[in-house]
C-alpha positions in Angstrom: 148.0 -1.9 -71.4 148.4 -0.1 -75.2 145.9 2.0 -76.5 144.8 3.6 -80.1 142.5 6.8 -80.4 140.6 7.7 -83.2 143.0 10.3 -84.6 145.5 7.4 -84.7 148.0 7.9 -82.0 148.7 5.4 -79.6 148.3 5.7 -76.1 150.7 3.8 -73.6 149.2 3.7 -69.5 151.0 2.5 -66.8 148.1 0.4 -64.9 149.4 0.5 -61.5 149.6 4.2 -61.2 147.0 5.3 -64.3 148.9 7.7 -66.1 150.4 7.9 -69.4 154.2 6.1 -69.7 154.9 8.8 -72.1 153.1 11.5 -74.7 150.7 9.4 -77.3 152.5 8.4 -80.7 151.4 8.6 -84.3 149.9 4.7 -85.4 150.8 3.3 -88.4 148.9 -0.3 -88.8 147.7 -3.1 -91.5 143.7 -2.4 -91.4 143.5 -5.6 -93.8 145.7 -7.6 -91.3 147.5 -8.8 -94.7 150.4 -9.0 -93.0 149.6 -10.3 -89.4 148.9 -14.1 -88.3 145.1 -14.8 -87.8 144.3 -15.7 -84.0 142.3 -18.7 -82.9 140.6 -17.2 -79.9 138.1 -19.4 -78.2 134.5 -17.6 -78.2 133.4 -15.9 -74.5 130.0 -17.9 -73.8 128.7 -15.5 -71.1 125.6 -13.5 -72.3 125.6 -9.6 -73.3 124.9 -7.9 -70.6 127.7 -9.5 -68.4 130.3 -9.1 -70.9 128.7 -5.6 -71.3 129.2 -5.1 -67.2 132.5 -6.3 -67.3 134.2 -4.0 -69.5 132.4 -1.4 -68.1 134.4 -2.5 -64.9 137.5 -2.5 -66.5 137.4 0.2 -69.1 135.9 2.7 -67.0 133.1 3.3 -70.0 130.2 2.0 -71.6 129.1 3.6 -74.7 126.4 6.0 -75.2 124.7 4.9 -78.1 125.6 7.0 -80.1 128.7 6.1 -81.2 130.5 7.5 -78.0 131.1 6.4 -74.6 130.1 7.5 -71.2 132.3 7.4 -68.1 131.4 4.7 -65.6 131.9 6.6 -62.1 133.3 5.1 -59.1 130.0 4.4 -57.6 129.0 2.0 -60.6 131.9 0.5 -60.8 131.4 -0.9 -57.0 128.3 -2.0 -57.6 129.9 -3.9 -60.4 132.1 -5.5 -58.7 130.1 -6.4 -55.6 127.7 -8.0 -58.7 130.7 -10.1 -60.0 132.1 -11.1 -56.7 128.4 -12.6 -55.7 127.7 -14.2 -58.9 131.1 -15.0 -59.7 134.5 -17.4 -58.6 136.6 -14.1 -59.7 137.7 -13.3 -56.1 137.6 -16.4 -53.9 141.2 -16.7 -51.9 141.0 -19.7 -49.7 144.0 -19.0 -47.1 145.3 -16.2 -45.2 148.1 -15.6 -47.4 145.6 -14.7 -50.3 143.3 -13.3 -48.6 145.7 -10.8 -47.3 147.1 -10.1 -50.3 143.6 -9.7 -52.2 143.0 -6.9 -49.5 146.0 -5.6 -50.1 145.3 -5.1 -53.7 142.2 -3.6 -53.1 143.2 -1.5 -50.6 145.8 0.3 -53.0 143.4 0.4 -55.4 140.8 2.3 -53.2 143.3 5.0 -52.4 144.0 5.8 -55.9 139.9 5.9 -56.4 140.0 8.6 -53.3 137.3 5.3 -51.4 139.5 5.8 -48.5 135.9 4.2 -46.6 136.9 1.0 -48.8 140.7 1.4 -48.1 140.5 1.5 -44.4 138.0 -1.6 -44.9 140.8 -4.0 -46.6 143.6 -2.5 -44.2 141.6 -3.4 -41.5 140.8 -7.0 -42.9 145.3 -7.2 -43.7 146.4 -6.1 -40.3 143.9 -9.2 -38.8 144.7 -12.0 -40.8 147.2 -13.9 -39.5 150.0 -14.1 -42.6 153.5 -14.0 -43.9 152.7 -12.3 -46.4 154.1 -8.1 -46.5 153.0 -5.1 -47.1 153.6 -3.8 -50.8 155.1 -1.0 -49.2 157.4 -2.8 -46.5 159.2 0.7 -44.8 155.6 1.4 -44.2 153.6 -0.4 -41.5 150.1 -1.8 -41.9 149.6 0.1 -38.7 150.4 3.2 -40.4 148.4 3.2 -43.8 145.2 2.0 -41.9 145.9 5.3 -39.3 146.7 7.5 -42.4 143.1 5.7 -44.4 141.0 6.9 -41.4 142.1 10.1 -41.4 142.4 11.1 -45.3 138.8 9.3 -45.3 137.3 11.5 -42.5 138.5 14.5 -44.9 136.4 12.8 -47.9 133.8 12.3 -45.5 134.0 16.5 -44.6 133.9 17.4 -48.4 131.5 15.1 -49.3 129.2 17.0 -46.1 129.9 19.9 -47.4 128.0 19.6 -50.6 131.8 18.9 -52.8 133.1 16.0 -54.2 135.3 13.5 -52.7 138.2 14.2 -55.1 137.9 17.9 -54.1 139.3 17.2 -50.7 143.1 17.9 -49.5 144.4 15.0 -47.9 146.7 15.2 -44.6 150.2 14.9 -45.2 150.9 11.5 -45.3 153.6 10.4 -42.4 155.7 8.8 -44.3 156.5 11.7 -46.9 160.1 12.6 -46.3 161.1 16.1 -44.9 162.9 16.8 -48.1 159.2 16.5 -50.0 158.4 20.5 -48.7 154.7 20.3 -47.3 153.0 23.3 -49.4 149.3 22.6 -47.6 149.3 26.1 -46.1 149.8 27.2 -49.4 147.2 25.8 -51.4 145.1 27.4 -53.5 142.9 24.9 -55.1 142.7 20.8 -54.7 143.3 18.7 -57.1 139.7 18.0 -58.0 139.0 21.8 -59.5 138.5 22.9 -62.6 141.7 24.6 -63.2 139.7 26.5 -66.3 136.1 28.8 -66.2 135.0 27.3 -69.4 135.4 23.4 -68.6 132.8 22.1 -66.0 135.9 19.1 -65.5 138.9 19.8 -63.3 142.3 18.5 -65.2 143.5 16.8 -62.7 140.2 15.4 -60.9 141.2 11.4 -61.3 145.0 12.1 -59.8 144.5 10.8 -55.7 146.4 13.0 -53.5 149.5 11.9 -51.6 153.3 10.9 -51.8 153.6 9.7 -55.6 157.2 8.7 -57.3 157.4 10.7 -60.6 160.4 9.5 -63.0 162.5 8.7 -59.7 161.4 11.7 -57.7 159.3 11.6 -55.0 156.6 14.6 -53.9 153.9 15.6 -51.6 151.4 16.4 -53.8 148.2 16.7 -52.5 146.9 20.5 -54.0 147.8 23.0 -55.9 149.6 26.6 -55.5 147.8 28.9 -58.1 150.0 32.0 -58.9 149.1 34.7 -60.7 150.0 38.3 -60.7 149.3 38.1 -57.3 152.0 38.5 -53.8 154.7 35.8 -54.5 154.6 33.0 -52.1 157.5 32.1 -49.5 158.1 28.1 -48.7 160.4 27.9 -46.0 163.0 25.1 -46.0 165.8 25.3 -43.5 168.4 22.5 -44.9 171.1 22.7 -47.6 170.4 21.0 -50.6 172.2 20.7 -54.2 169.3 20.9 -56.5 165.5 21.7 -56.5 162.7 19.5 -58.2 159.8 21.4 -59.4 156.4 19.7 -60.0 154.3 22.4 -62.2 152.7 23.7 -64.9 151.1 26.5 -66.6 147.4 27.4 -67.5 147.7 28.3 -71.1 148.9 27.5 -74.2 151.6 30.2 -76.2 149.4 32.0 -78.5 151.3 30.4 -81.5 153.9 27.5 -81.8 157.7 29.0 -81.2 156.4 32.1 -79.1 157.4 32.6 -75.5 156.1 34.7 -72.6 157.4 34.9 -69.1 155.8 32.7 -66.9 157.5 33.8 -63.5 160.2 33.5 -61.2 162.0 31.1 -58.0 163.9 32.2 -55.8 166.4 31.2 -53.4 167.4 33.2 -50.0 170.1 31.2 -48.1 170.4 31.8 -44.5 173.7 34.6 -45.4 170.6 36.5 -47.2 172.0 36.1 -50.2 169.6 34.7 -53.1 169.9 33.5 -56.7 166.8 33.0 -59.0 165.8 31.4 -62.1 163.2 32.9 -64.6 160.6 30.9 -66.2 159.2 30.9 -69.6 156.0 29.2 -70.8 156.3 26.7 -73.0 159.4 25.5 -72.2 160.0 25.8 -68.4 156.6 24.8 -67.3 154.5 23.4 -70.5 150.5 24.2 -70.0 148.9 21.2 -68.3 146.7 20.3 -71.4 149.7 21.2 -74.3 150.4 17.4 -75.5 151.8 19.2 -78.9 154.5 20.8 -77.2 155.5 17.1 -75.8 155.3 15.6 -78.6 157.6 18.5 -80.3 160.4 17.9 -77.6 160.0 14.3 -76.4 160.6 13.6 -72.6 163.7 15.4 -71.6 165.1 19.1 -72.6 167.0 21.9 -71.3 165.4 25.0 -69.4 165.6 28.7 -70.6 167.7 29.1 -67.5 171.1 28.1 -66.4 171.1 24.9 -64.3 167.6 24.3 -65.0 166.4 20.6 -66.6 162.6 19.7 -67.7 161.2 16.5 -68.0 157.6 14.8 -68.7 157.0 13.0 -65.3 153.2 12.9 -65.0 150.2 12.5 -67.2 146.7 10.7 -67.2 143.2 11.0 -68.4 140.4 13.1 -66.4 136.6 12.5 -67.3 135.0 15.6 -68.7 130.8 16.1 -69.3 129.6 13.1 -71.8 132.7 11.6 -73.9 135.0 14.5 -73.3 138.5 13.7 -71.8 141.1 15.6 -71.0 145.0 14.7 -70.8 147.0 16.2 -68.4 150.3 16.8 -68.1 153.0 17.7 -65.6 156.9 18.7 -66.1 159.7 18.1 -63.5 162.0 21.5 -63.4 165.0 20.3 -61.8 167.1 23.2 -60.7 170.8 23.0 -60.1 172.2 25.4 -57.7 175.2 27.6 -58.2 178.0 25.5 -56.7 179.7 28.2 -54.8 176.0 28.0 -52.7 175.7 24.4 -52.2 177.2 23.9 -49.1 174.6 27.3 -47.6 171.3 26.3 -46.0 168.4 27.7 -48.0 166.4 29.4 -46.1 163.5 29.9 -48.6 162.3 29.6 -51.3 160.0 32.9 -53.3 157.9 31.7 -56.1 156.5 34.5 -58.4 154.4 34.8 -61.2 155.0 36.5 -64.4 151.5 38.4 -65.1 147.9 37.9 -63.8 146.5 36.3 -67.0 148.9 33.6 -66.8 148.9 31.6 -63.8 152.0 29.1 -62.9 150.4 26.1 -61.3 152.8 24.7 -58.8 152.0 20.9 -57.5 154.9 19.7 -55.5 158.4 20.8 -55.1 161.3 18.7 -53.1 164.5 19.6 -52.5 167.9 17.6 -52.5 
């Protein structure tokens, strides 16, 4: 989906993953449509209320009556979907194969919305229907998806009982997360649904469902945030040989002005032999701020890090609703550290993560070794 914002920038979205494909780009268009062919579109005869509800269901927002837009939460979208399902023939699969496809698609959508109760409902029905249609992720059985969905639903329900939002739940590790995707759960200091800045009431990553994510070809187990800020370093056990390490991370704030750098932190690898090697991280090149869109507009999608062997790329971005019509567009960077050749046949014992200053946090979302 391609959309234009009021500041004349173009946003290109992947609707399946609900993330931005890249940073926004400047838009140029002909407002008079003089050089554009006129479209002969058939008018939609449905009433205004129905069209408004349909737009809210698909666009996740409604006009606020003052020229702005208000987000439509998942509870309201579920009500609208139920309304259209009962009053229209939008979803009426007539055979087992169609019903299975319908349940599979809705289960995936429910997982992305952190509505795990609904996901369990659809996985149960997809499993019970006799059909030759295969799971959309053939390497993961329907039984495994259903079992995990029930565990995730329990975690979400516990968060709600504790007075927190469903997005604040840290989900259990999926059984299909590979050993290369390091398990950081014991080191999480925040959930994806917590605000990263004290001055903001809405979390930047509040609309991101935890789980295994494939970002620009690299798989990550992303279910929480390790926030490092001047405290003791965090040591993560590895116990395997690897040639490179992928870090999914960001820094917590923008630099004082463009063209300025500040130390952000350090990653250090310790081998079974006791030898160590490390890379120093700088803000903004090595781990750009999660809300600094200007940086990505200037460097593009890939760039070299400040330390030898470090390559960085923009791999994740999205939209989270804030208060009123406010929107946040958080960004995630993958920093790939190519380990020195002389160490690549040695077993990596651990990775140490250390922040450089107390007032500047290094946010680590996931680590994958290769």
